N, C-alpha and C positions, 0 to 999 in steps of 0.2 A: 497078115499081117494088119497087129494090133494098128487103132486109130492113134493117128501121132494128139501129143499135148500143146497144146500155149501157153504159158504167163501171158498173160493179158494186165498189166496194171496204169489207174485212175480209169479203171470199168466199168464207173456209173451215170457218162455218160456217151455227147461229141461221138472222138472214132474209138475212146475203147471199148466200149458199151454198141458201139457198131460194126466192129471186130468182133468181140464177140461171140456174135450175136449174128457173120459168118461166121466164123471157123464152128460153130454145131454145127450150124447149117451145110459145109461141107463134111457134118462128119468127124471131130477131132473132139476134143476133150477139153475140155480150160477151166482153166487155176483164174481164174476175176475176180479182178482185189484193187481198192479200193482207202482210204482214211473212212466210211463212214458202211463200214460192212451190212450195216441195214441195207443202202442204196442197193443193194443187188441183191439184196430180196427178191428179182424179176426172175432173176437167171438162172439161180439157185437148181439142183437138181442133179441125180446120178450121175451124167457130162460133164457139168459143173462145180468148182467151186467157189467155195464162192471164202473172200481173206479180207479181214482189218489188215494198213500197208501203211504208216505212212512212207513213201521212195525215199523225202529228208532226210531219214533216218535211221543212216547208213544199215547200222547192228541191225535192223532189224533183215536187214540180205539173206544173208545166207537161212537163214529158220522160213520165209517165205518157200524158198526155195525145198531144200529139205520139205515142209511139209504140205507140197505139191512131186512133190518122187516120192515121199509114205500116202500118197491120193492114187497117182498113175501109173509111178513109177520111173520117169522119167520125168523133163524138157525140151521136148520136139524142134519150140522155136518162146525166144522172146522178143516180148511185145514189147519196150521201151514207151509208154504214151504218156501218162505223168504230168501233166504240168499249170504251170497257174501265169499269167501273163500281166503284167504292172505296168503305169503310162507315167511313164516319172522323167524329169526330167534329171542328166546326173552328177549335176549344179546338188541337186537339190531330196536323189538318195542318199542315204548314209549305208554303212560299207554293213552294217544288219540287215539291215536287207537287201542289199546285193547275195554275202554271206548268204541270205537262209536259197532269192537264191540261184544259189550254182550246185550248194547241196541240191537241191528238190531237179536242176540239169541237170546235173552234172554229172555229184558223188556221184549219187541216190545212181540215176541208171551202168555208173562202170561199180561200180556194189556186189548190185543185181549180172553184171556180167561176168565179175570174177565169179560170181556162185554157181551159175549158172556153165562156165566153161571146165572147170573139170571131171563131168562127166556127157559134157561132147564133143571131144579131145575122143576119150578113150572111146567114144562109142566111133567117131571119126565122123561124125554130121550130127547138126543140127542147123542151126537161123536163127540170127540175130539182129530184130525189127529194132530201128531204133525211129521213132517221129521226129524229124527235128521240126526247124524254119526256115521261107522265106529270106525274114532277118535277118538269117545265116550268110544270105549275100546278097548282102546289102540293107543294112538293118536302118530305119526310120526316126526324130526326131524321136525320144521317148521313151524306145524302144532300148535302151543298155542296159538294166537289169533281167531284160527278156531273153534278148538277141546274140553279144556276149557268149554264156555257159551253153547257149548251140552254135552256134559256133565250134567254143574247145572241144563240142562234144563232137563233132560233126571230123578235126582235126586229131580227137581223141584218133578218132573208128577208119582214119586213114592209115595211122600205124596197124589198129589188130588187122585190118582186114589180107595185109600181108605176112603176121605173124600167128594165123588159124589159117593161114590157103590149103597148110600143106594139110593140114589134119580135118578136111571135106569143111567146112564149117562157115555158114549163110554171111554176110551181113549185108544190108541194104539200110542206107538214110531217105527215109519218106521225104519231103518239102512241099509240105499244099501248101496250096494257097488259102485267100481267103473264104472258108467254109462252113453253113448252117453250124456250129458246134457247141454251143453260148460259151466260145473266148470269152467275145469283145463280154458277155452277162459276170464275169469272174473277176474281171481282167480290173483291177483300180484304178480310177483315171483326175491323185487329186490335180485342182486348182493348178494353178500356177498363173502368178503375177507378170513374172518377167521372161515366162520362155509360151506366153499365150502367142502370138506368134507364129512358135511352130513347135514346142513341144502342144499343145490346148489345139491346132490347124489339124493335128493322127488325130488325138485322141476325140474332134469333132468326124470326122472323116467316120474313122472308124465304130464312130456311133451312128455313123446317121448308113452307113451302106448293113447295119448289124441285121439282122433278119434276111438280109438279101445278097448273099451273100451272092454268086455263082455258083458255090463247088456245095458237091452231094454227100453227105460223111458215110452213107448208108453206099452207094454207090463203086466210091475209094478206098472204106473194106472188104466192100467184095473181088476187088484188080490189086490190093496187096493180096487177103488170104490166098486168090486163085495163082500169082505170081507167085507165091511162094511153095503151095500142092503144086507145082508142079514145075519144081526146080527152076525157077527160069526171071528171079528179082534179079533188078540189078544190083551194082554199089545205092545207084542216085535216081533216086525214085521220083520226077515233082510228078506234083499232081493238080487238073485242072488247068487249064490257060496265059490262069493268070502266072503260076514260079515256075510254069515253058516256058515263056519271055523271057523275064523276069531269070536265070541260069543261064538264053540263049545274048540275053543282052550283058549282064559279066562276066558274061565268056569271050565275046565280039571288043568287049573296051576292054580287055586284058591284054587283048592280042593285041588291037590300037597301041598300046601302050610299049609290048614290048618293043610292036617294028617299029618305031617313032627313036626310044632309048636304047635300041639293042645294040650303037656304038658305044655311047658313057657308056652304059653298065661296062661292056670287055672293057673297055679305058683305065676298068678302077684294080685286072687281076697287072699280075706281075709277065716285063715285056717278055716278048717271043724270045731266046736265047735264036 
């Protein structure tokens, strides 16, 4: 049996880098991509092909997948990891910035999924891992441009899960809490006078915890690789105690709302004959 092939975006640092290392350690072959191919130099080997890719440029998706298949014959696991944060009030975020975030966090991953699905369907095997965010399950002041495309990606994947299930293709949304990935270092936070007490406080909190987040990206990567390799990866996988609690609290809050307003909700229907 040949070793599986993992295609991982944003592999120059953080989750992407650790996932590439964990997959290689598990015996997989890896195609690692990043905007700057030179940043992947330490990963390059006979078992790891490195490629330059701007995920936001959806025109590159088919070519990247084709290069992976030319090198290793197929793509067994796609990991959509590439991302970039932005902390700014919605009022002060221009449309171009919002669209750029959606291109990177939503349209880019969808383009890659479309590119890998035909060969996965043909083989009736494969797995797609999308790195989501806790912000998709209750957003924060200043994170509209980041959390919104992540939530949209999760919604699209709920449909995709049902679509590909007959073809034996797995799908996992990873929802991480605060991890020491360098994410905050690369998340610009323009100062806002108007929203200093909301967005400013959130940005200050992120700066305060930077470098001391409880999440270990290497441990997270090992968990993801192990679950995918063993065929045990769930559809939605929270990682870190923070994320697990957040999803649990959100579900409990939704349940309370439903129980409180069930009778009112039913009153919007036509009366039963």
